[in-house]
N, C-alpha and C positions, 0 to 999 in steps of 0.2 A: 519329563524324563521318566524313563521306565524304571520301576523298582526291581531290584535284583534280589532274588531269593537266595540267601546264603547257603541253604541246604542244597539247592540245585547246583550252585556254583561249586561247592565242595565235591558233590557227586561227579560233576563233569571233569574237575581237575583229577580226581582219583581215577576215573575212567580213562582220561588221556594218559596218565602215568602208566596204568596197566597195559594199555595198547602199545605205548612207546616201549615199555620194557619187554613185552613179549614179542615184538616184531623187530627189535634192534639187533644188530650183530652182537654176538656174545651173550645174548639173552640177559640174565640177571647175574652175570659173573662180575668179578672185580674189574675185568678188562673191558666191560661194556662202555661205550661212549657216554652213556648216561652218568657214569661215575667219573670217568677220566676227562671228559670234555666240558662238563657243565661249569665247573669253577673257572677254568681259563676263559671260557666264553663270557661269563658274567664279569670277571675282573677286567678282561680286555675291553668289553663294551663300556664299563664305567670309566676306564682310563681314556678311551677314545672320546667319550662324551665330555670328560673333564678337560681334555686338550682342546676340543672345539670350543667349549664354554670360555676357557681362559684366553684363547686366541681371539674370541669375539669381544670379551669384556676388557681384560687387562691389556691385551696387545692392540686394542682398538681396530678390530676387523683385520687381523693379520698384519698389523703395522701399515695399514692403508695399502695392502697389496704387496707386501714384501715377498720377493721370489723365494727367499730362503724359507720363510715360515710356511708359505703355500706348498713348497716342495716337501718340507718335513711333514706337513699334514697329509699330503697325498701318499708319501712313503708309509706313514703310519696306517692309513686306511688300507692300502694294498697289503701290507704285512698282516694286518688283522684278518682280512678276507682269506689270505692264503693259510693263516693259522687255523681259521675255522674249518677250511676244507681238509686240513691235515688231521686235526683232532677228532673231527666227526667222521673220519674214514670214508671220504668220497672216493669211490673207485676210479672215477675218471681222472681225478687229480693224483691219486696215488700211483696208478699204473700207466695211464695214457700220457699224462703230462709230466713224466719223470724229469725231463730236461728243465722244464719250468721250475720244478721243485728244487733242483740243484742250483739253478740261477738265483732263486729266492733265498736259499740258504747262504750262497756266496754273498749276496747283497747284505744280508743280516750280519754276517761275520765282518764284512768290510766296513759297515756302518759302526759296529762295535769297536773295531780297531781304530777308526778315525776319531770316534768319540773319546776313547781312552787317550789317544795322542793329544787331542785338544785339552782334555782335563789335565794331562801331565804338563803341558805348556803353561796353563793357568796356575797350577800349583807351584811350578818353578818360578814364575813371575811374582807370585804373591808371597810365598814363604822363603824362597832362597834369595831372590834379587830385591825383595821389598819394593817392587816397582809400582804395585797397584795401590799403595797407601794413600 
């Protein structure tokens, strides 16, 4: 295995950051994707990896091929990809595929509405009707 010189590694990371900052849209302003997109990208990747890990381990490979869990996994992956294109300001996605952007937004709002409705039914059954005890 090759030994990695930490000084060269740090120099390359600093060089990468300088090149990224100086060539990105917005340069080094607060609206640069370097500031606005870095945390959603990292948090989204961690959430996606956690979902995949728990579907493999706790749900025993997506409950042996459950269509619901597989669909939820695909929905999450697609929403993450579209979120990446939005926060990193991909011109093709922002301007050319505007209809797709609107459809993805409608899908996200519909998913949130259905999720809240399901949560409301569960809370009604558990707290009001005492059905799930």
